[in-house]
N, C-alpha and C positions, 0 to 999 in steps of 0.2 A: 503493500500499500504505500502510495506517495501521498504525504499530507499536502493538502492545499487550502488555501483561504475560501475556496468555492465549498469544500466540504465542511469546513467549519461554519459557514454562513447557513448551509443546508441543516445541520444540526441545530443551530441557533433557532432557525424556524420551526423545526420539529418541536423543540423545547416551548415555543411561543404556542404552536397549534395544538399540543397534545395535553391541555390543562382540561382536569375533570371538573364536574360539579359537586362531586363527591366521592370519597372512597374510603369503604368500610371493610371489616375483616372478611364479610361475604364477597365484597368486590375483589378482594385481594384471592381469594378462592378461585372466583370466575376467570380472572385475567390469567392466573396461573395454569388453570385447566385449558384455556385457550391457546396458550403458549405451547403446553405440552401436545396438545391437538394437531398444532401446526407443525411441529417438530417431528411429531411422528409421521406426518403425511410425507415430510422430507426426508424421513430416515436420519434424522440428525442425532448423534451420540451426545446428548447435552445434559447438564444439569440446570434447572430453573429455580429461581430464588425470588421471593417478594418479602420485603421486611422493611420495619421501622427501625430507627437508630438502634434500639435496645430489644427488639422482638422480632423473630421470625414468623411471618403470616402464612407462608406458603413455601414449600420445598419439594421438589420432585428430581430424582435422578433416573434418568431413561437408561435403557440398555446401552452398556458401552461408555457410560460416565464413570469417571473414577473419582477418588477422594480428593485428587488434585484439582478437580473442577470446583469442588466446595471451596477450597483455599482461593482459588482465582475470584470466586464469587465474594467472599469475605473482603478481599483487598479491592475489588473493583466497586464494591458498595461503599467501602470507606472514603474513596474518592468522591462519590457523589454526595455524601453527607458532609464531607468537609468543603468541597468547592462549589456545592449546589448547582453542579453542570453535569451532564453525561460525561462518563468516564471516557469515551471515545473523544469527545471535544478537548478535554483536559489533555489527554496524550496528544493531539494534534496540535494544539497550542505549544506544548513543550518541544515538539518535533520541529515546528516552524521557528522556535527561539533557539533551537540547538542546544536544549539544556534538559536536564533530567528532573523528575519531581524532588529527588533527593537534594539537589543542588539549589533549586528554585524555592522550594518550600520547607525544606529542612526536615522532611518526614522520611521515615524508612521505607525502601521499597519492599520491606517484608511485610509491612501493613497496609500500603497505598500501591495499587496497580493502575497505572492510567491507560487501559487498554480497553477497547470497545466491548459493550455488552451490558453495561449497567446504565439505566436510564431514570432519571428523577420523576417521581410520580407527584404531580402537583394538583392541589385542589384551589379553585378559583376562591380568592379572598383569603385563604388560608397560606398558601406556599408549599414548600415541599414537605410531604406527608410520609412519604414510603419511597422505595427504590425497588425497580424490576431488573432483575439480572439474568443473563444466560451465559454459560460457560461451555465451550468444548468445540466451537467452531472458529474459523478465522475471525479477528475482531470485527472486521466490517460486516460479516454475516450474523455474528452475535448481535451486533447493534441493529442491524436491519430487521432481524426477527423479533425483537422486543419492540421496536416503533411499529412495525406492521402490526403485530398483535394489539398493542396499545391504541392505535388509531382505529382498528376494529371494534376493541372494546369500547371506546369512546363514541363511536357511531352507534352501537347496539344500545347504549345507555341514553341516547338521544340528547 
């Protein structure tokens, strides 16, 4: 993947467009199941996670996912909660600046992974309330799977 300003702008637009009117525990379950369903259609060997900063609301490991995927999820979600941006956007920003998360933000890459696949779940009038994460595909595909399903979820909820 070649990091570009255009990709960064596209992600910023997704973050503006994919704001929900509400997001409950039941919504986390529905969104998680939607991502799992889509991943199965694609034959993706992934783990899916939806969490608040201190509570896992949904987690599933599909056939072929490994414990390493869970570790990537934790680190990518940490990026979303710290920077309030998609993990892919943070990674692209760092790449364009030719730096690392460790150098720029003084955080350990053992706890923060600025790779695509974690996306902020925002509620209109509330802000960031959760993070939806996929791990197991190339980072662009992890990101695209989460955003496609979040878009479909938002449309279903009207």
